[in-house]
C-alpha positions in Angstrom: -22.4 -56.8 15.3 -19.9 -56.2 12.5 -17.5 -53.5 12.1 -16.1 -52.1 8.9 -12.3 -52.4 8.2 -10.2 -50.6 6.2 -7.5 -52.7 4.3 -4.0 -50.9 3.9 -4.8 -50.7 0.1 -7.8 -48.5 1.0 -5.3 -46.2 3.1 -2.7 -45.9 0.6 -5.2 -45.2 -2.6 -8.3 -43.3 -1.5 -11.7 -44.2 -3.0 -13.6 -42.1 -5.2 -15.6 -40.8 -2.4 -12.7 -40.0 -0.2 -11.0 -38.1 -3.0 -14.3 -36.1 -3.7 -14.6 -35.4 -0.1 -10.8 -34.1 -0.1 -11.2 -31.9 -3.3 -14.4 -30.0 -1.9 -12.7 -29.3 1.4 -9.6 -27.8 -0.8 -12.2 -25.8 -2.6 -13.9 -25.1 0.8 -10.5 -23.8 2.1 -9.5 -21.9 -0.7 -12.5 -20.7 -2.7 -9.8 -18.6 -4.7 -8.9 -21.7 -6.6 -12.6 -21.6 -8.2 -12.2 -18.0 -9.0 -8.7 -18.6 -10.4 -10.1 -21.3 -12.7 -13.2 -19.3 -14.0 -10.9 -16.6 -14.8 -8.3 -18.8 -16.8 -11.5 -20.0 -18.9 -12.7 -16.5 -19.7 -9.3 -15.1 -20.7 -8.9 -18.1 -22.9 -12.5 -17.8 -24.7 -11.6 -13.8 -25.0 -8.1 -14.1 -26.1 -7.8 -17.5 -27.8 -4.3 -17.6 -27.0 -4.0 -17.4 -22.8 -3.4 -21.5 -22.5 -0.6 -21.2 -25.2 2.6 -22.6 -23.6 4.6 -19.4 -24.7 1.9 -17.6 -22.8 2.2 -20.1 -19.8 5.9 -19.9 -19.8 6.0 -16.0 -19.4 3.4 -16.2 -16.7 5.4 -18.4 -14.9 8.7 -16.4 -15.4 6.7 -13.2 -14.1 5.5 -15.0 -11.4 8.7 -16.5 -10.0 10.0 -13.3 -8.2 6.7 -12.4 -6.7 6.5 -16.3 -5.1 10.1 -16.0 -4.1 9.0 -13.0 -1.7 5.3 -14.2 -1.0 6.2 -17.4 1.0 8.7 -15.9 3.5 6.7 -12.8 3.8 3.4 -15.1 4.2 5.3 -17.2 7.2 6.2 -13.7 8.6 2.5 -12.4 8.2 1.1 -15.9 9.8 3.7 -15.1 13.1 1.9 -11.8 13.4 4.3 -9.4 11.8 4.6 -7.3 8.5 7.1 -6.4 6.3 6.3 -3.1 4.1 10.0 -2.6 3.1 10.2 -5.4 0.6 9.9 -3.1 -2.5 12.7 -1.1 -1.6 14.9 -4.1 -0.7 14.2 -5.5 -4.0 15.6 -2.3 -5.5 18.4 -1.9 -3.3 19.5 -5.8 -3.8 19.2 -5.6 -7.6 21.3 -2.3 -7.6 24.0 -4.1 -5.5 24.4 -7.2 -7.4 24.6 -5.4 -10.6 27.1 -2.6 -9.4 29.3 -5.8 -8.2 29.0 -7.6 -11.5 28.8 -4.9 -14.1 30.8 -1.8 -12.3 33.5 -4.2 -10.1 33.5 -7.1 -12.6 33.3 -9.5 -9.9 31.6 -12.9 -10.4 28.2 -13.5 -10.5 28.1 -15.7 -7.5 29.9 -12.6 -5.6 27.6 -10.1 -6.7 24.4 -12.4 -5.7 26.1 -13.1 -2.4 26.7 -9.3 -1.7 23.0 -8.7 -2.7 21.9 -11.2 -0.1 24.3 -9.7 2.8 22.6 -6.2 2.2 19.3 -7.9 2.0 20.0 -9.5 5.4 21.2 -6.2 6.9 17.8 -4.7 6.3 15.9 -8.0 7.6 18.0 -7.8 10.7 17.4 -4.2 11.2 13.5 -4.8 10.6 13.9 -7.7 13.1 15.9 -5.9 16.0 13.3 -3.3 16.0 10.2 -5.3 15.9 10.7 -8.4 17.6 13.6 -7.4 20.2 12.3 -3.6 21.1 8.6 -4.2 20.4 7.9 -1.6 18.3 5.1 -1.7 15.3 6.3 -4.0 12.4 3.4 -1.7 10.4 5.4 1.7 11.5 8.9 0.4 11.3 8.8 -1.5 8.0 6.7 1.8 6.5 9.6 3.7 7.6 12.3 1.4 6.3 10.6 1.4 3.1 11.5 5.2 2.7 15.0 4.8 4.2 16.0 1.7 2.0 14.7 3.4 -1.1 16.6 6.9 0.1 19.8 5.0 0.5 19.5 3.1 -2.7 18.7 6.4 -4.3 22.3 8.1 -2.7 24.5 5.2 -3.3 23.4 5.0 -7.0 21.8 8.5 -8.2 22.2 7.2 -11.5 20.6 4.2 -13.4 23.0 1.1 -13.9 23.0 -1.2 -17.1 25.2 -3.5 -18.8 25.9 -6.1 -16.2 27.6 -8.8 -18.4 26.5 -12.3 -19.9 27.6 -14.1 -16.9 25.3 -12.1 -14.6 22.3 -12.8 -17.2 22.6 -16.4 -16.6 20.7 -15.9 -13.2 17.6 -14.7 -15.0 18.2 -16.0 -18.4 19.1 -19.6 -18.0 17.4 -22.8 -18.1 17.7 -25.8 -15.5 16.4 -29.2 -17.0 14.2 -26.9 -19.8 12.6 -24.7 -16.9 13.7 -21.1 -16.7 16.0 -20.6 -13.7 13.9 -18.3 -11.6 10.9 -20.6 -11.8 13.1 -23.5 -10.3 14.2 -21.2 -7.7 10.7 -20.1 -6.7 9.5 -24.1 -6.9 12.2 -24.7 -4.3 11.4 -21.9 -2.2 7.8 -23.0 -2.4 8.5 -26.5 -1.3 10.9 -25.3 1.4 7.8 -23.2 2.8 5.5 -25.8 2.8 7.8 -28.4 4.5 8.9 -25.9 6.9 5.5 -25.0 7.9 4.2 -28.9 7.9 7.1 -30.6 9.4 9.5 -28.7 11.7 8.5 -27.4 15.2 9.8 -23.9 14.4 6.8 -24.2 11.6 4.4 -25.1 14.4 5.8 -22.4 16.6 5.0 -19.8 13.9 1.5 -20.8 14.0 1.4 -20.7 18.0 3.1 -17.1 17.9 0.5 -15.6 15.2 -2.7 -16.8 17.3 -1.6 -15.6 20.8 2.4 -14.8 21.4 1.9 -14.4 24.9 0.8 -18.1 25.5 3.4 -18.9 22.9 6.0 -17.3 25.4 4.6 -19.4 28.3 4.8 -22.7 26.4 8.5 -22.2 26.3 8.5 -20.7 22.2 11.0 -18.1 21.4 8.5 -15.5 20.2 11.3 -13.2 19.2 14.1 -15.2 17.7 11.6 -17.0 15.2 10.2 -13.6 13.9 13.4 -12.2 13.8 14.5 -15.1 11.5 11.7 -14.4 9.4 12.5 -10.8 8.8 15.9 -11.8 7.6 14.7 -14.4 5.4 12.1 -12.2 4.0 14.7 -9.3 3.1 17.2 -11.9 1.8 14.6 -13.2 -0.5 13.6 -9.9 -1.7 17.1 -8.9 -2.3 17.5 -12.0 -4.5 14.3 -11.1 -6.4 15.9 -7.9 -7.1 19.1 -9.8 -8.6 16.9 -11.6 -10.8 15.0 -8.7 -11.7 18.2 -6.7 -12.5 19.6 -9.8 -14.5 16.6 -10.2 -16.5 16.2 -6.4 -17.5 20.3 -5.9 -17.6 19.4 -2.7 -15.8 18.2 -1.3 -12.5 17.4 2.1 -11.3 17.1 3.4 -7.7 13.8 5.2 -7.9 11.6 3.0 -9.9 13.0 -0.7 -9.4 10.8 -2.9 -7.2 8.1 0.5 -6.8 4.7 -1.0 -5.5 6.2 -4.4 -5.3 5.4 -4.5 -1.3 1.6 -4.0 -2.2 1.6 -6.8 -5.1 3.3 -9.3 -2.7 0.8 -8.4 0.1 -2.1 -8.8 -2.1 -0.9 -12.1 -3.3 -0.3 -13.2 0.5 -4.0 -11.9 1.5 -5.8 -13.6 -1.3 -4.0 -16.8 -0.4 -5.7 -16.6 2.8 -3.3 -15.4 5.1 -4.9 -13.6 8.0 -3.2 -10.2 8.4 -4.0 -10.8 12.2 -1.7 -13.6 12.0 -2.2 -17.4 13.1 -3.6 -19.0 9.8 -2.6 -19.1 6.2 -0.7 -21.8 4.0 1.8 -22.0 1.2 -0.5 -23.6 -1.2 -2.7 -20.6 -0.6 0.2 -18.5 -1.3 0.9 -19.8 -4.7 -3.1 -19.4 -5.8 -2.6 -15.8 -5.0 0.4 -15.3 -7.0 -1.3 -17.2 -9.8 -4.1 -15.1 -9.8 -2.4 -11.8 -9.9 -0.6 -13.3 -12.6 -3.2 -14.4 -14.6 -4.8 -11.3 -14.2 -2.0 -9.0 -15.3 -1.6 -11.1 -18.1 -5.0 -11.5 -19.5 -5.6 -8.1 -19.1 -2.3 -7.3 -21.1 -3.6 -9.8 -23.9 -6.9 -7.9 -24.2 -5.1 -4.5 -24.6 -6.5 -3.0 -21.4 -5.0 0.2 -20.4 -2.4 0.2 -17.5 -4.7 2.5 -15.3 -7.6 -0.1 -15.4 -5.0 -2.8 -14.7 -3.8 -0.9 -11.6 -7.4 -0.5 -10.7 -8.0 -4.2 -11.0 -4.7 -4.6 -8.7 -6.3 -2.4 -6.2 -9.6 -4.2 -6.2 -7.9 -7.4 -5.9 -6.0 -6.0 -2.6 -9.3 -5.0 -1.0 -10.9 -8.4 -2.2 -7.8 -10.2 -0.5 -8.2 -8.2 2.8 -11.7 -9.0 2.8 -11.1 -12.9 2.0 -8.5 -12.9 4.8 -11.2 -11.4 7.4 -14.2 -13.2 6.0 -12.6 -16.7 4.9 -12.0 -18.3 8.4 -15.5 -17.3 9.5 -17.3 -18.9 6.6 -15.4 -22.1 6.5 -16.0 -22.7 10.3 
């Protein structure tokens, strides 16, 4: 009897059948990929300019800040927690960075570091209340959404603007021909993917989300890991706020980051991250971000009124919740 053998070359370079099977498996696990491709095709046929280089660059730049927060938030949701305060943290981070750079005339590096410290403080409060005191992350971060917004309005009752050319570098410069926010977002994507795939802590995130008690009995720190994710998520939100303030050269306590928490949560859910925790991927989150970015851009090119765009985003949120619930059942 003969047995089939696989050469080293076959293992390194998969054959057509293996590649096709891998592609089908990717589509099965990420059905949003097909929807995204169809949507891009429709927008290109209806506008004729959707795939132009300048438009694609605009989509990537707009999606950068969303990606920056969506990746750590996805890890937090996978671990079984939720953070609804990221929109207010975006506002506070942008205001603090702009105030330090524009009104206090400090270096852009110090201004951004100041925003990151504020973000870390917000994340630490969320983490202590949720991870160590055992309070509901939904209730705690919903309260922090209002509290942080109120703090921002108290500290900065008037709009801020004129942050200087040095601070504008953060959102307007290019690195190797790529906009700086896009480079930062790509680094966060790679870091998030490597963290989940290659580190013990990444595996712990899944274990905690699946069964916190079993993870605890296995010796996993079910408090420290989610606490760190709360801090990282808020730091990322503060950095996103600083980038937005740099791009706009202004920040307003009442409107900056308003509704951002729902947008980023929509991207996470559309990406297949289970709201109950335990499953999800960085690649899926990227698809969710690109879907929302392409949807908003395409509707804008078609001159669709703003209220219809908001309705479309609401439908996308509902679809994301349904996908997160039914997706794992359909792919079993």
